[in-house]
C-alpha positions as a Python dict, from the first residue, in 0.01 Angstrom:
ca = {
    (1, 'M'): (0, 0, 0),
    (2, 'K'): (138, 326, -115),
    (3, 'W'): (78, 526, 248),
    (4, 'L'): (330, 265, 439),
    (5, 'S'): (551, 402, 228),
    (6, 'Q'): (641, 664, 432),
    (7, 'Y'): (712, 437, 697),
    (8, 'S'): (999, 189, 770),
    (9, 'L'): (892, -114, 948),
    (10, 'I'): (1103, -227, 1273),
    (11, 'K'): (845, -520, 1468),
    (12, 'S'): (566, -666, 1362),
    (13, 'G'): (363, -873, 1556),
    (14, 'G'): (-30, -945, 1522),
    (15, 'K'): (-287, -631, 1462),
    (16, 'Q'): (30, -406, 1586),
    (17, 'A'): (280, -354, 1450),
    (18, 'L'): (615, -107, 1520),
    (19, 'Y'): (723, 174, 1290),
    (20, 'I'): (1020, 452, 1259),
    (21, 'S'): (875, 711, 1081),
    (22, 'N'): (1087, 803, 744),
    (23, 'R'): (1007, 1219, 768),
    (24, 'T'): (1039, 1203, 1137),
    (25, 'G'): (1274, 931, 1267),
    (26, 'H'): (988, 887, 1549),
    (27, 'K'): (925, 498, 1631),
    (28, 'V'): (564, 497, 1571),
    (29, 'L'): (281, 215, 1627),
    (30, 'M'): (66, 97, 1364),
    (31, 'K'): (-224, -58, 1468),
    (32, 'K'): (-466, -255, 1195),
    (33, 'T'): (-795, -256, 1283),
    (34, 'K'): (-1144, -290, 1149),
    (35, 'I'): (-1349, 19, 1038),
    (36, 'Q'): (-1581, 44, 1254),
    (37, 'S'): (-1338, 5, 1585),
    (38, 'G'): (-1167, 266, 1355),
    (39, 'V'): (-1345, 473, 1340),
    (40, 'I'): (-1412, 522, 1741),
    (41, 'E'): (-1055, 499, 1842),
    (42, 'V'): (-979, 815, 1555),
    (43, 'G'): (-1283, 1008, 1624),
    (44, 'A'): (-1232, 952, 2043),
    (45, 'L'): (-829, 1048, 2045),
    (46, 'Q'): (-852, 1336, 1789),
    (47, 'K'): (-1091, 1485, 2093),
    (48, 'L'): (-874, 1356, 2366),
    (49, 'K'): (-634, 1648, 2493),
    (50, 'G'): (-383, 1597, 2720),
    (51, 'N'): (6, 1380, 2738),
    (52, 'T'): (-138, 1011, 2900),
    (53, 'F'): (-323, 905, 2592),
    (54, 'P'): (-180, 846, 2274),
    (55, 'K'): (-134, 1047, 1993),
    (56, 'M'): (-302, 937, 1622),
    (57, 'L'): (-81, 1113, 1424),
    (58, 'D'): (-263, 926, 1073),
    (59, 'F'): (-475, 710, 979),
    (60, 'C'): (-613, 530, 604),
    (61, 'V'): (-904, 348, 483),
    (62, 'S'): (-800, 12, 286),
    (63, 'G'): (-1035, -243, 204),
    (64, 'D'): (-1264, -316, 490),
    (65, 'E'): (-959, -236, 728),
    (66, 'M'): (-807, 71, 848),
    (67, 'H'): (-479, 148, 990),
    (68, 'I'): (-377, 419, 1281),
    (69, 'A'): (-79, 557, 1352),
    (70, 'L'): (-2, 687, 1693),
    (71, 'Q'): (232, 804, 1882),
    (72, 'F'): (455, 461, 2015),
    (73, 'I'): (483, 476, 2430),
    (74, 'E'): (753, 355, 2555),
    (75, 'G'): (687, 199, 2892),
    (76, 'D'): (551, -134, 3055),
    (77, 'T'): (196, -218, 3066),
    (78, 'L'): (43, -323, 3446),
    (79, 'N'): (101, -732, 3355),
    (80, 'Y'): (434, -610, 3442),
    (81, 'L'): (331, -496, 3818),
    (82, 'K'): (363, -963, 3894),
    (83, 'A'): (743, -941, 3787),
    (84, 'K'): (844, -665, 3927),
    (85, 'D'): (1053, -576, 4201),
    (86, 'L'): (766, -304, 4323),
    (87, 'C'): (853, -32, 4632),
    (88, 'P'): (600, 102, 4758),
    (89, 'F'): (590, 407, 4633),
    (90, 'T'): (582, 270, 4280),
    (91, 'A'): (275, 60, 4337),
    (92, 'N'): (109, 359, 4458),
    (93, 'Q'): (207, 630, 4254),
    (94, 'V'): (101, 422, 3937),
    (95, 'F'): (-250, 379, 4093),
    (96, 'L'): (-293, 711, 4164),
    (97, 'N'): (-159, 876, 3814),
    (98, 'A'): (-361, 546, 3658),
    (99, 'L'): (-714, 645, 3779),
    (100, 'T'): (-631, 1014, 3719),
    (101, 'T'): (-623, 937, 3399),
    (102, 'L'): (-887, 748, 3358),
    (103, 'D'): (-999, 1034, 3522),
    (104, 'E'): (-912, 1311, 3264),
    (105, 'I'): (-1121, 1018, 3035),
    (106, 'H'): (-1413, 1103, 3157),
    (107, 'K'): (-1396, 1477, 3216),
    (108, 'Q'): (-1366, 1493, 2847),
    (109, 'G'): (-1658, 1309, 2784),
    (110, 'F'): (-1547, 922, 2739),
    (111, 'I'): (-1638, 666, 2905),
    (112, 'H'): (-1331, 338, 2734),
    (113, 'C'): (-1481, 76, 2831),
    (114, 'D'): (-1256, -232, 2800),
    (115, 'I'): (-985, -116, 3074),
    (116, 'K'): (-750, -449, 3118),
    (117, 'P'): (-365, -447, 3207),
    (118, 'E'): (-266, -456, 2882),
    (119, 'N'): (-388, -134, 2780),
    (120, 'I'): (-241, 30, 3079),
    (121, 'I'): (108, 181, 3047),
    (122, 'F'): (355, 321, 3274),
    (123, 'D'): (724, 509, 3167),
    (124, 'S'): (1022, 484, 3356),
    (125, 'Q'): (901, 849, 3554),
    (126, 'F'): (529, 658, 3671),
    (127, 'R'): (298, 863, 3408),
    (128, 'V'): (46, 635, 3363),
    (129, 'Y'): (-132, 592, 2935),
    (130, 'I'): (-449, 458, 2909),
    (131, 'I'): (-420, 334, 2571),
    (132, 'D'): (-670, 140, 2295),
    (133, 'F'): (-971, 372, 2236),
    (134, 'G'): (-1141, 90, 2006),
    (135, 'T'): (-1480, 71, 2219),
    (136, 'A'): (-1491, 356, 2399),
    (137, 'Q'): (-1807, 604, 2409),
    (138, 'P'): (-1916, 909, 2510),
    (139, 'L'): (-1995, 916, 2797),
    (140, 'H'): (-2406, 1021, 2757),
    (141, 'Y'): (-2474, 760, 2519),
    (142, 'Q'): (-2736, 512, 2515),
    (143, 'R'): (-2610, 169, 2439),
    (144, 'V'): (-2780, -188, 2406),
    (145, 'R'): (-2642, -544, 2525),
    (146, 'D'): (-2362, -636, 2269),
    (147, 'E'): (-2182, -307, 2297),
    (148, 'W'): (-1980, -405, 2591),
    (149, 'R'): (-1688, -533, 2410),
    (150, 'G'): (-1459, -582, 2683),
    (151, 'S'): (-1242, -810, 2815),
    (152, 'T'): (-1421, -1080, 3043),
    (153, 'L'): (-1206, -1119, 3356),
    (154, 'Y'): (-1272, -720, 3372),
    (155, 'M'): (-1540, -664, 3317),
    (156, 'P'): (-1821, -518, 3526),
    (157, 'P'): (-2139, -716, 3605),
    (158, 'E'): (-2386, -474, 3481),
    (159, 'A'): (-2235, -522, 3134),
    (160, 'L'): (-2397, -916, 3098),
    (161, 'Y'): (-2683, -762, 3343),
    (162, 'T'): (-2875, -479, 3315),
    (163, 'P'): (-2614, -316, 2966),
    (164, 'D'): (-2882, 32, 2984),
    (165, 'A'): (-2680, 70, 3359),
    (166, 'I'): (-2346, 120, 3202),
    (167, 'D'): (-2199, 400, 3289),
    (168, 'Y'): (-1845, 622, 3357),
    (169, 'R'): (-1809, 346, 3673),
    (170, 'S'): (-1858, 82, 3451),
    (171, 'D'): (-1456, 175, 3414),
    (172, 'Y'): (-1398, 200, 3803),
    (173, 'Y'): (-1487, -156, 3840),
    (174, 'S'): (-1290, -269, 3524),
    (175, 'I'): (-948, -25, 3658),
    (176, 'G'): (-949, -196, 4058),
    (177, 'K'): (-967, -540, 3864),
    (178, 'S'): (-679, -463, 3675),
    (179, 'F'): (-458, -360, 3929),
    (180, 'E'): (-635, -578, 4216),
    (181, 'L'): (-483, -909, 3928),
    (182, 'S'): (-155, -740, 3847),
    (183, 'L'): (-40, -699, 4192),
    (184, 'D'): (-208, -1006, 4343),
    (185, 'H'): (-92, -1033, 4678),
    (186, 'K'): (181, -709, 4664),
    (187, 'V'): (-173, -554, 4686),
    (188, 'T'): (-68, -488, 5022),
    (189, 'L'): (274, -299, 4897),
    (190, 'L'): (-69, 3, 4869),
    (191, 'S'): (-128, 264, 5132),
    (192, 'Y'): (-398, 216, 5354),
    (193, 'N'): (-626, 515, 5210),
    (194, 'A'): (-542, 277, 4870),
    (195, 'I'): (-630, -58, 4944),
    (196, 'T'): (-1011, 113, 5028),
    (197, 'C'): (-1044, 318, 4716),
    (198, 'L'): (-913, -5, 4514),
    (199, 'K'): (-1155, -210, 4749),
    (200, 'S'): (-1516, 9, 4647),
    (201, 'L'): (-1349, 44, 4306),
    (202, 'C'): (-1433, -304, 4226),
    (203, 'A'): (-1763, -368, 4416),
    (204, 'I'): (-2044, -559, 4273),
    (205, 'I'): (-2264, -274, 4259),
    (206, 'P'): (-2255, 28, 4109),
    (207, 'N'): (-2346, 221, 4299),
    (208, 'D'): (-2140, 67, 4643),
    (209, 'R'): (-1836, 247, 4376),
    (210, 'P'): (-1727, 620, 4399),
    (211, 'S'): (-1997, 880, 4286),
    (212, 'N'): (-1710, 1126, 4223),
    (213, 'L'): (-1311, 981, 4133),
    (214, 'S'): (-1174, 1285, 4162),
    (215, 'E'): (-1261, 1330, 4545),
    (216, 'M'): (-1145, 996, 4663),
    (217, 'L'): (-825, 1096, 4400),
    (218, 'K'): (-745, 1386, 4690),
    (219, 'T'): (-760, 1133, 4947),
    (220, 'L'): (-528, 971, 4757),
    (221, 'K'): (-259, 1236, 4746),
    (222, 'Y'): (-228, 1246, 5109),
}
């Protein structure tokens, strides 16, 4: 495809590949997806502002697929916490920054709908990025039963039983489960306030989860 000729392949893997831009010399993550998911992701990334989401650099439609060129983010996914020799500072900082990033997504009018460890990246400075907006939806979008396509292990109960109840708190459950399962026995490294927050995020009933993440974040900073 002619459009891809402006990039040089570094590493290929599944539906994503690492390229380098022939024009800028910067690394680029090239994502291949179905047009429906691609349109959703491009639309969300064009509207999201800030440094904790990958920047959408370019895109191209080819047949029934879309290629999206994204800013490459150096870092580790949340799964790495299982193997990493963590200290309490690192665990708490990554947790705090992940919730801050998620809160920013919601403030800018989107629900992510597929929060999982693979979609949470932290760098050497513990900055946390949330990626993969192919299932994102506007905050006040009226959903139907088949529109939650997140990963089963981190899927909130209401996505299966009461899909009309899905809202920003559904992301809370998913991010809570992501940290709970990624930290495993290391969850004790979190502060008392962080553990209390984690438990409330993972509540089965949406009304038992936080109603305002911004307020909860204030308690984690002290």
